Structure formats: C-alpha cells, structure tokens
C-alpha positions in Angstrom: -216.2 -25.4 62.4 -214.9 -22.8 60.0 -214.0 -19.4 61.5 -215.2 -17.7 58.2 -213.4 -15.0 56.1 -211.1 -12.7 58.0 -213.3 -9.7 57.2 -216.2 -11.3 58.9 -214.3 -12.3 62.1 -214.5 -10.2 65.3 -211.4 -8.4 66.3 -210.3 -10.9 68.9 -210.4 -13.7 66.3 -208.4 -11.7 63.8 -205.8 -11.1 66.6 -205.6 -14.8 67.4 -205.2 -15.6 63.8 -202.4 -13.0 63.4 -200.6 -14.3 66.5 -200.8 -17.8 65.2 -199.4 -16.7 61.8 -196.4 -15.0 63.6 -195.7 -18.2 65.6 -195.9 -20.3 62.4 -193.5 -17.8 60.6 -191.0 -17.9 63.4 -191.1 -21.7 63.6 -190.6 -21.9 59.8 -187.6 -19.6 59.9 -186.1 -21.6 62.8 -186.8 -25.0 61.1 -185.1 -23.7 57.9 -182.1 -22.6 59.9 -181.8 -26.0 61.6 -182.1 -27.8 58.2 -179.3 -25.6 56.9 -177.1 -26.6 59.8 -177.9 -30.3 59.2 -177.1 -30.0 55.6 -173.8 -28.2 56.3 -172.7 -30.7 58.9 -174.2 -33.8 57.3 -175.9 -34.6 60.6 -178.9 -36.7 61.3 -181.8 -35.2 63.4 -180.4 -36.9 66.5 -176.9 -35.4 65.9 -178.2 -31.9 65.4 -180.4 -32.3 68.5 -177.3 -33.4 70.5 -175.2 -30.5 69.2 -178.0 -28.0 70.2 -178.5 -29.8 73.6 -182.2 -30.5 72.7 -184.5 -33.5 72.8 -184.8 -34.8 69.2 -188.5 -34.5 69.4 -188.5 -31.0 70.8 -185.9 -29.1 68.9 -188.4 -26.4 67.8 -189.8 -24.4 70.7 -193.6 -24.1 70.6 -193.5 -20.3 70.5 -191.0 -20.3 67.7 -188.8 -18.0 69.9 -185.4 -19.6 70.3 -183.5 -19.0 73.6 -180.1 -17.5 73.3 -178.3 -20.8 73.8 -180.1 -22.2 70.8 -179.0 -19.2 68.7 -175.4 -19.6 69.8 -175.6 -23.4 69.1 -176.9 -22.7 65.6 -174.1 -20.2 65.0 -171.5 -22.8 66.0 -173.1 -25.5 63.9 -173.2 -23.2 60.8 -169.9 -21.5 61.5 -171.8 -18.2 61.0 -171.4 -15.1 63.1 -174.1 -15.1 65.8 -175.3 -11.7 64.7 -176.1 -13.1 61.2 -178.0 -16.0 62.7 -180.0 -13.7 64.9 -180.7 -11.4 62.0 -182.0 -14.2 59.8 -184.2 -15.5 62.5 -185.6 -12.0 63.1 -184.7 -9.8 66.1 -188.2 -10.4 67.6 -187.5 -14.2 67.6 -184.9 -14.1 70.3 -186.7 -14.7 73.6 -184.0 -13.7 76.0 -181.0 -11.4 75.9 -178.3 -11.4 78.5 -179.6 -9.9 81.8 -176.1 -8.3 82.2 -174.6 -5.1 81.0 -171.8 -4.9 78.5 -169.1 -3.9 81.1 -169.9 -6.9 83.4 -169.7 -9.3 80.4 -166.4 -7.8 79.4 -165.1 -8.4 82.9 -166.3 -12.0 82.6 -164.5 -12.4 79.3 -161.2 -11.1 80.8 -161.7 -13.5 83.8 -162.1 -16.4 81.3 -158.9 -15.3 79.6 -156.9 -15.3 82.9 -158.4 -18.8 83.7 -157.6 -20.2 80.3 -161.3 -20.9 79.7 -161.2 -20.1 76.0 -164.6 -21.5 75.1 -166.2 -19.6 77.9 -164.4 -16.5 76.6 -165.9 -17.0 73.1 -169.4 -17.6 74.5 -169.2 -14.4 76.6 -167.9 -12.4 73.7 -170.8 -13.5 71.6 -173.2 -12.2 74.2 -171.3 -9.0 74.3 -172.0 -8.6 70.6 -175.7 -8.7 71.1 -175.5 -5.9 73.6 -172.9 -3.7 71.8 -174.3 -0.3 71.0 -171.4 1.5 69.3 -168.3 0.9 67.3 -166.0 0.7 70.3 -168.1 -1.9 72.1 -168.4 -3.9 68.8 -164.6 -3.8 68.4 -164.0 -4.8 72.0 -166.3 -7.8 71.6 -164.5 -8.8 68.4 -161.2 -8.6 70.2 -162.5 -10.8 73.0 -163.9 -13.4 70.6 -160.6 -13.4 68.7 -158.7 -14.0 72.0 -160.8 -17.0 72.8 -160.3 -18.5 69.4 -156.6 -17.7 69.6 -156.5 -19.7 72.9 -158.2 -22.6 71.1 -155.7 -22.4 68.3 -158.5 -21.6 65.8 -156.8 -18.8 64.1 -158.9 -19.1 61.0 -161.9 -18.1 63.2 -160.1 -15.3 65.0 -159.0 -13.5 61.8 -162.5 -12.4 60.7 -163.3 -11.0 64.2 -160.0 -9.0 64.2 -160.7 -7.7 60.7 -164.2 -6.7 61.5 -163.0 -5.0 64.7 -160.5 -3.0 62.7 -163.2 -2.0 60.2 -165.1 -0.2 62.9 -164.7 3.6 62.6 -163.2 6.1 65.1 -161.6 3.6 67.5 -159.3 4.9 70.3 -155.6 4.4 69.3 -155.0 1.8 72.1 -157.8 -0.4 71.0 -156.8 -0.2 67.3 -153.2 -1.0 68.3 -154.4 -4.1 70.2 -156.5 -5.4 67.3 -153.7 -4.7 64.8 -151.0 -6.6 66.7 -153.4 -9.5 67.4 -154.2 -9.6 63.6 -150.5 -9.7 62.8 -149.9 -12.5 65.3 -152.8 -14.6 63.9 -151.3 -14.3 60.4 -147.9 -15.3 61.9 -149.3 -18.3 63.6 -150.8 -19.5 60.3 -147.5 -18.9 58.4 -149.0 -16.0 56.5 -145.6 -14.4 56.8 -146.1 -11.6 54.2 -149.3 -10.5 55.9 -147.8 -10.8 59.4 -144.8 -8.7 58.5 -147.0 -6.1 56.7 -149.5 -5.8 59.5 -146.8 -5.5 62.2 -144.8 -3.0 60.1 -147.8 -0.8 59.6 -148.5 -0.8 63.3 -144.9 0.0 64.2 -144.8 2.8 61.6 -147.9 4.3 63.1 -146.5 4.0 66.6 -143.3 5.8 65.6 -145.3 8.7 64.3 -147.2 9.0 67.6 -144.9 7.5 70.3 -146.7 5.7 73.2 -145.5 5.5 76.8 -148.5 3.8 78.5 -148.3 0.2 79.6 -150.7 -1.2 77.0 -149.0 0.7 74.1 -145.6 -0.5 75.2 -146.8 -4.1 75.3 -148.3 -3.7 71.8 -145.0 -2.3 70.5 -143.0 -5.1 72.0 -145.4 -7.7 70.6 -145.3 -6.1 67.1 -141.5 -6.1 67.1 -141.5 -9.8 68.1 -144.0 -10.7 65.3 -142.2 -8.8 62.6 -138.8 -10.2 63.7 -140.1 -13.7 64.0 -141.8 -13.5 60.6 -138.5 -12.6 59.0 -136.8 -15.4 61.0 -139.4 -17.9 59.7 -139.0 -16.6 56.1 -135.3 -17.4 56.4 -136.3 -21.0 57.0 -138.1 -21.0 53.6 -135.6 -19.0 51.6 -132.0 -20.3 52.1 -130.7 -17.9 49.5 -131.8 -14.9 51.5 -131.5 -16.5 54.9 -128.6 -14.3 56.1 -130.2 -11.1 54.9 -133.5 -12.0 56.5 -131.8 -12.9 59.8 -130.2 -9.4 59.7 -133.6 -7.9 59.4 -135.0 -10.0 62.2 -132.3 -9.3 64.7 -133.1 -5.6 65.6 -136.8 -6.3 65.9 -136.3 -9.3 68.2 -133.7 -7.4 70.3 -136.1 -4.4 70.7 -138.9 -6.8 71.7 -136.7 -8.5 74.3 -135.4 -5.3 75.9 -138.9 -3.8 76.0 -140.3 -6.9 77.7 -137.5 -6.9 80.2 -138.1 -3.3 81.0 -141.9 -4.0 81.5 -141.1 -7.0 83.7 -138.8 -4.9 85.9 -141.2 -1.9 86.1 -144.4 -3.8 86.8 -142.9 -6.8 88.6 -144.7 -9.1 86.1 -143.1 -12.4 85.4 -145.1 -12.9 82.3 -143.1 -10.2 80.5 -139.9 -11.9 81.6 -141.0 -15.1 80.0 -141.8 -13.3 76.8 -138.4 -11.7 76.9 -137.0 -15.2 77.2 -138.8 -16.3 74.1 -137.2 -13.4 72.2 -133.8 -14.3 73.7 -134.1 -17.9 72.3 -135.1 -16.5 68.9 -132.0 -14.3 68.9 -129.8 -17.3 69.5 -131.2 -18.9 66.3 -130.7 -15.7 64.3 -127.2 -15.3 65.6 -126.4 -18.8 64.4 -127.8 -17.9 61.0 -125.6 -14.9 60.8 -122.5 -16.9 62.0 -122.2 -14.7 65.1 -122.0 -17.9 67.0 -121.3 -21.5 65.9 -124.2 -23.9 65.5 -122.8 -26.1 68.2 -122.7 -23.2 70.6 -126.2 -22.2 69.7 -127.6 -25.7 70.2 -125.7 -25.9 73.5 -127.3 -22.7 74.7 -130.8 -23.8 73.7 -130.3 -27.2 75.4 -130.8 -25.2 78.6 -134.5 -25.4 77.9 -134.3 -29.2 78.4 -132.7 -28.8 81.8 -135.3 -26.3 83.0 -138.3 -28.6 82.2 -137.1 -32.1 82.9 -140.5 -33.1 84.3 -143.1 -31.0 82.4 -146.0 -32.2 84.6 -144.3 -30.5 87.6 -144.6 -27.1 85.9 -147.6 -24.9 86.1 -149.0 -24.0 82.6 -148.0 -20.5 81.6 -145.8 -18.2 79.7 -142.5 -19.6 81.0 -143.3 -23.2 80.1 -144.4 -22.0 76.6 -141.1 -20.1 76.3 -139.0 -23.2 76.9 -141.2 -25.0 74.3 -140.2 -22.4 71.7 -136.5 -22.8 72.7 -136.9 -26.4 71.7 -138.3 -25.4 68.3 -135.4 -23.0 67.8 -133.0 -25.9 68.6 -134.7 -28.0 65.9 -134.3 -25.2 63.4 -130.6 -24.8 64.0 -130.0 -28.5 64.0 -131.7 -28.9 60.7 -129.8 -26.1 59.0 -126.3 -26.5 60.5 -125.7 -29.9 62.0 -124.1 -32.9 60.3 -126.4 -35.7 59.3 -125.2 -38.0 62.0 -126.3 -35.7 64.8 -129.6 -34.5 63.2 -131.9 -37.4 64.1 -130.8 -37.8 67.7 -130.9 -34.1 68.6 -134.1 -33.4 66.7 -135.8 -36.3 68.6 -134.7 -34.8 71.9 -136.0 -31.3 71.0 -139.3 -32.4 69.4 -140.2 -34.8 72.2 -139.8 -32.1 74.8 -141.7 -29.5 72.6 -144.6 -31.9 72.2 -144.7 -32.7 76.0 -144.9 -28.9 76.6 -147.5 -28.4 73.9 -149.7 -31.1 75.4 -149.3 -29.7 78.9 -150.4 -26.3 77.6 -152.9 -27.4 74.9 -150.8 -25.1 72.7 -151.7 -25.8 69.0 -149.0 -23.6 67.6 -146.3 -25.6 69.4 -148.0 -28.8 68.2 -147.9 -27.7 64.6 -144.2 -26.9 64.8 -143.3 -30.1 66.7 -145.2 -32.3 64.2 -143.6 -30.5 61.3 -140.1 -30.9 62.7 -140.7 -34.5 63.4 -141.9 -35.1 59.8 -138.7 -33.5 58.6 -136.6 -35.7 60.9 -138.4 -38.9 59.7 -137.9 -37.8 56.0 -134.1 -37.7 56.7 -134.2 -41.1 58.6 -137.0 -43.1 56.9 -135.8 -46.3 58.4 -137.0 -45.2 61.9 -140.5 -46.4 62.7 -143.1 -43.7 63.4 -145.8 -44.8 65.8 -148.7 -42.7 67.1 -151.1 -43.6 69.9 -154.8 -42.5 69.9 -154.1 -39.2 71.7 -151.3 -38.3 69.3 -153.6 -39.1 66.4 -156.3 -36.8 67.8 -153.8 -34.0 68.2 -152.5 -34.5 64.7 -156.0 -34.3 63.2 -156.8 -31.2 65.4 -153.6 -29.6 64.1 -154.5 -30.4 60.5 -157.9 -28.6 61.0 -156.4 -25.5 62.6 -153.5 -24.9 60.2 -154.4 -25.3 56.5 -150.8 -24.9 55.5 -149.9 -27.9 57.6 -152.6 -30.2 56.2 -150.5 -31.7 53.5 -147.8 -32.5 56.0 -150.4 -34.1 58.2 -151.5 -36.4 55.4 -147.9 -37.4 54.8 -147.6 -38.3 58.5 -150.8 -40.4 58.3 -149.4 -42.1 55.2 -146.1 -43.2 56.9 -147.1 -43.6 60.6 -148.6 -46.6 62.4 -151.3 -46.3 65.0 -150.9 -48.3 68.2 -154.4 -49.3 69.3 -155.6 -49.7 72.9 -155.6 -53.5 72.3 -151.9 -53.3 71.7 -151.9 -53.9 68.0 -150.6 -51.6 65.3 -151.9 -50.7 61.9 -150.7 -48.4 59.1 -152.7 -45.2 58.9 -152.0 -44.7 55.2 -153.8 -47.8 54.2 
C-alpha cells in the first residue's frame, strides 16, 4: 500500500520516512568506504570482512552507525588518518566514542609504551585524537601515535603524525622539542640524512638560545646531539671523499650526547640513559677510526666487546642495553668494511652481522634488521662464492624490512635474487627465479 505524497502524510509518517532516509544515507556512505578499502587493498568481500573482524554477511550495521572499532579498522585498511575516515562517514555516524577522558587514555598510551605494546599504543592514540579538544592535546596524540609506529618500525607512518603535531600552533616548548627530536630521528632511521641533520640542528640552535635544565629538555638535547652526530657519521659512509671531515663534525655531537646521557644516568639512577651513553660510546669508536685517532684493528677489538657481553642473546631481557650492543656490532661492520684487508672482511663481518641479527630478532628491532641485512649483502657482494640461505622466518623479516625502509628495497630485491630459501620440507629453491 502506498503511503502517498509526503505533503499528504501525517507528521509521524514523515518522521519515519526521514529517519529511514538518514539510515540509508549512512549505510551508503559506509558501504562506499568499505568498497574503497577493498579496491585499495585488492581484497575480496571475505578478506575485508576478516580485516574488519566482521561476519561477511553482516559487515554493514543495520543502523548505518559504525562502532569505533570499525572506523579504526577502515582507517587501517585505507592507510588514512582516523579523523578523515570519521569525517567522511559523518560525525553523527559514529555510534560510540571512548568512555574515557583524554588524560586516562594518555596514561594508557604511556603504559603501552613501557610494555612495548606498540599496536596498543597506536590504537589508544587514535582514540585520543577523537577526544582532543585543543592544539596541545592534538599534538600529544600525534606524538603518541608516532611513538607506536616508531616501535613497529613503520617510520613512514610516524612522519606525518610528527609533522602534523608540529603544525599545531602555540605548543609548549617541551612538547615542541619532543616532536622535533622524534621527527629528526624518524628521518635518520630512514636514511633521510639531510633532513635528519637539518631537523636536529634547528632544534639544537633553538635550545642554545633558550637553555633548558629540566629532565625532559636535557633528554631531548642529548638525543638531538646523537641524531645530528650519527647522521654525519652515516654520511661519511656514503661520501668517502669527505669522510674524515664528516667524522670531525660528528665527534663533538656524539661526545656531548654521551656525556649528557651519563650525567642523566647518574643523577636519576636510570640505567636506560647509561645504555644510550654506551651506544654513543660505540659510535665514537667508529668515528675515531675514521679520523685515524685509533687503528682499525684497535677499534674492531674494542667493539668485539659487544660479542662477549651478549654470548647468549636469549638470556638477556629486551631493552636499551641489548639494543646498544646490537649497534656496536653494526659499528664493527662499518669499520671492517672501510679499513680491514679483504682476507679478514668476510669472517669478521659474518660474526658481527650474525650477532646483530640475533639481537634484532630478540628485540623485534627493524632498524637493526635493516642494517644487518644491508651489511650482509655487502659482505656477499665481496664474497659471491659463499652460499646465502634464508629460512622462512628470515624471509618474512626481509620482506618486512623492505616494506618499512623504501631506501632498502632495492637491496632487498638483490638479496632475493641471490639467496636460496630453505623450506620446511628441507628443500631449497632460488628466490630470484
């Protein structure tokens, strides 16, 4: 039976019709967003349902109002910021907001950080963004999200959050310093060395104009010195002609970082700062070898200490000290490649890269994995007669490293071309065929 023209309907019928239209509009917007995610990922309906944790026949809620977990899932599937997904769906279409206040969610994000729950930290930060009401809260939420992605090694995802946070107006100096040094470090991790040096230099210049003495400011200053010094150290690897000059630029920054971290460790009885100072100390050994302050043999001998400290990696708790010894292994690789005679390179490189990879796997540290794979590729290029065999876990880690570090991707393809995969059945096949 027809309900007749809208003008002839009683008020209650018009309201029902309007409500039905709102529901239809919401369902249409949500369906369009799901179709976009399917197209972007190349997924089937079953695959998108699995990614969104929904029954394939009930992806769309009857009301057209997606719950928050569905909005978050769509943001992940599309690689869009959660705020943009929510905006496109319409603010009225979100059925539930976190029943928490911003401060309690921030405390939860910090707890996730301490526990190494990086995905939990990202999820919490996204909920913080929905509740943020001013520039400071938005910047804090951006910094938490970036911290989670940093822990996952997804630096390409952390960069936009840090940039967006820094674009917020009228931030307190401490918060801006934290965002700035994290931005410099993200660029450094991805080998954007010009950008990492520029960002850390700007921060250090600003801090020189307005000296800081509080704990957070001192940590930021130490970190910025480490990033600027290590960026110059890495540039020396890429530019042999200027290597000595770049090492001379790196040394004072790394020394300042080391001494500041040592002072923080003593003052606050915090062993994490001592571990960071140890990372700087290892970098200084590499720089001193570049400047001929010490011989390459002496430098490699000092860095071999790392191998004695972590003989059985599984017996060590994950943390800053274990990561520090992993970086000592990478510094040992760098010196061996530059300074050692050909007959010693392959053996010493293998010792260092194997230990670095063990530590990287124990920590799930993607930056260490990137360096260990790159060093191992260089070693095999110099000794092509040596077989290169990967098991399934190593292959997964290689593919994950290729996804996280665009500058490494070409190296990853070269590894795939030359290595063999050992299957669970015990057979082997060439990956490049």
